[in-house]
C-alpha positions in Angstrom: -7.0 -28.2 -20.0 -3.8 -27.5 -21.9 -2.6 -23.7 -22.4 0.4 -22.1 -22.8 1.5 -19.5 -20.1 4.0 -17.3 -20.0 5.9 -16.5 -16.9 7.9 -13.3 -15.9 11.4 -14.6 -15.3 11.0 -14.0 -11.4 7.5 -15.9 -10.9 9.5 -19.1 -13.2 12.1 -19.0 -10.4 9.4 -18.8 -7.3 7.8 -22.0 -9.0 11.0 -23.8 -9.7 12.4 -22.8 -6.0 9.4 -24.5 -4.6 9.0 -27.4 -7.2 12.3 -28.6 -5.7 11.9 -27.8 -2.0 8.6 -29.4 -2.2 9.7 -32.3 -4.6 6.5 -31.8 -6.4 5.8 -31.4 -10.5 5.6 -27.8 -11.9 1.8 -28.4 -12.5 1.0 -29.1 -9.0 3.3 -25.8 -7.9 1.1 -23.4 -10.5 -2.4 -24.8 -10.1 -1.9 -24.6 -6.0 -0.8 -21.1 -6.3 -3.4 -20.5 -8.6 -6.4 -22.2 -6.5 -4.8 -19.7 -3.0 -4.7 -16.8 -5.1 -7.9 -17.0 -6.8 -9.5 -17.3 -3.4 -7.6 -14.4 -1.7 -8.7 -12.4 -4.6 -12.3 -13.2 -4.2 -12.4 -12.8 -0.7 -13.4 -8.7 0.1 -10.6 -6.5 0.7 -10.0 -6.1 5.0 -12.1 -3.0 6.4 -9.7 -0.8 7.7 -10.3 1.9 10.9 -10.8 5.1 9.1 -8.2 7.4 9.5 -9.5 10.7 11.6 -7.5 13.6 12.3 -8.2 15.7 15.2 -8.8 19.4 15.8 -6.1 21.6 17.2 -7.1 24.6 19.4 -5.0 27.4 18.3 -6.6 30.3 20.8 -8.7 31.5 18.6 -6.2 33.3 16.0 -7.2 33.6 12.6 -4.4 33.1 10.0 -3.8 32.3 7.1 -1.8 29.6 6.5 -1.5 30.3 3.0 0.3 33.7 3.8 3.8 33.0 5.5 3.5 36.6 6.1 1.0 36.5 8.5 2.4 33.4 9.8 5.9 35.5 10.7 3.7 38.5 11.8 2.0 37.0 14.0 4.8 34.8 15.4 7.3 37.3 15.3 5.7 40.6 15.6 5.3 43.0 13.1 9.1 43.9 12.8 10.1 40.4 11.1 10.8 42.1 8.0 
């Protein structure tokens, strides 16, 4: 199949470097890259281990972490002001 393809400059440079290194044709490099890339795209994404956070016991203190005043009062006493 013949088609026109517009490549970004960085991609064209990579293809040219590979073409010279392997001493092969532009067509062979592009076809190989497309085959490998499409094979990877068709594979399911690798499963990752879910991220878990551990709970920390704060000694029963019930503070509103959104209130800096409450946190300072607990840490430094009511005279922090």
